[in-house]
Structure formats: structure tokens, C-alpha cells
C-alpha angles and dihedrals in degrees: 000000000000116000100211132157117249112289090233090060092049091049092049092050093047093050093046093046092048094048096031086222133093089204095055091043089052091052091050093049094040093237134107124277086242090058091051090049091050093051092048092050089050090054091047090051090051092050095039096230139074120267097190138043103221118216130182095265103004145038132215133191123262118220089267091049092049089051094049099041103070093043092050094044091052091048095051090047090051090049091051092049092048093050091048092051092050090053090055094045095050093077114238111043128215114218112203121205117186116207142155116282094244094048091048093050100042105033109020113030093069093049101052092104089059089056092050092048091052095042109033092168094054130073115209120221117190113206103197112197136132090217119083116251125216104259094180089058091053098250086136138359092232141342140218105224130185122214146058100298145167096189106209115229093006136100113236130200120187116238103176141336107238125230132190129214140151111284130183146155113285086231089077090066091217111168109157137027093252089071092062093082089070094048134082112251112222116207127208104196112239114232094206106055118199143116090284096049109131098245132148088254092059092043092052090050092052093043092049091236115151096163096077128097093220094185098053124090140060119310127213128193090200119065093211093058092050090050091049090053091053092047089053090058097252095130145300121305127202099220148150112287087209092062095048098040094114094047091050091050091049094047093241088120131022135204098218099184147340169226096162117211123216116246131182132276134273110219136182109228131184141155114282092241089061095054097106098025125119095250098054092040091054092046092048093053093045094048091049088057092045093052095042 
């Protein structure tokens, strides 16, 4: 029976040793720096000696850490290759794409048959979550992420720069900003608060509208629910034009006027070793069609 430390502790040490930073390791593993520090101390306790020299703003490897790191990195790389080869050898392969819940629901769920038609030997699995998954650990083959990046240890390819504008049902007959004062403002709560967050307050400021109660109106924590409320004619939502592209094209929703606010970027990200693999190549082609 092998007497090994917990795999989570070994992964935390390998990431921290490779990046020489607990913070960057935490970003890569989608945990907190405190969690990385705890895992490393657990490993040091198991080994009975320190693996890092901890400075005020940096860390460096001790002699023991420098001895362990290359062996562990090679082992994890070999483990990753073995798992990847078994996936291929098992026959039908499941390709997992992680993405935000709203992007999965509004842009991808209705296009899965197109992926299947183009890739009959692959089964697509959509992992919808607003929390980043650990791609290096194999939790997904790739991910569509929303934000400013960069994504440490991952290759990123831009998909689309997001934009926000007022959107409503054509049944409201809204044609110019002056009509907004008589409408219900629907709010989709922004997950990344800040001065540049695309809120009704920011929109009114850029539009020069002082006649709007920008705090009034129903609030939704899920973008899809806010969009559904607008499509049902319950008011006007300030929302991502990327998420409502299909409804706008079909005439189910309209963007009656601007200004248009800048959002962030949707990007396809994946581990460097997967760049030319079948999974990422298939996802890249499919997403290009989806975003066309």
C-alpha cells in the first residue's frame, strides 16, 4: 500500500512551485491563496520539512522543494497523458465544455445538434457553471470564460467582445429614450461590480437621461430570467447583446436605441497541450459557427 500525501496537496505544491506564487497557483486551481497555503503546509507536515522559503511578496523553493518539484511535475504530466489516451481508446469520446450558465442556455443549448452533426464520433457535454473549473485537472476539455483575463497557464482565444443595450418586446412600441420613463426597468444583477458595470445608472449617465429612476424595477440574479421577463412584455432590460442575439435576429426582442455600453469578452480557453487535439479543434469550429 502506497503511503502518499493527498493528491490535492501535491497539486497545490506543483502549481505553486511552477508559478513561484501562491496567488497565481490559486488562480490556476480556482481556489483561494489561503487554500493553497493550507495544502502546502499539509504536505510539509507530511514530509517533516519545509518546501518553500516564504518572503513578504514572494516564495522560493528549499532544497527539498527543488528536489520534489520536477519529479512531481513529470508524474502529473504522465498521469494527464495516460488519462487522455484512455479517453481516446474507450471508443466514443465525451467532450466537455465548461461555460457560464447564461451563455450555455442562450447561445449553446439550441445548437448542440449542429455539433453532433459535424462530429458524429464525439458526444458533447455542457458543464454550465459560473465558477471556473480546473482545466489542468481534466474537469473539462475547454471553457468559455467571461472577463478580462489573463487566464494563467491556459491558452485563450477571443470569441466576441460583449456589449449592453436596452432591449424589450416589440409589443411595447418603444422607439426613443424619452419613452423609458413610462416603462419598467428590468435589472440583471452584474456579477462583477465596479464603476464600469453595465447598469441602468451608467446607461442613464451616458444617455444624458435624468428623468429615470434607475434603482426601481424587478431584479434578477439570472440573466435568462431577466431576458424572459422582457420578452414577455414586462419591461425593458439592459442586457448583453451577445445573449439575446438569436431573439433580436428573430424579432422576438428589439434594441430600440442606444447608447451601447461596452462589456467584457467571451473567450475560449484550454490547456496548451490540448491546442491541436480533436476536442479543442471540434469546439473551436462549432463555436465559430455559433458566434457567426
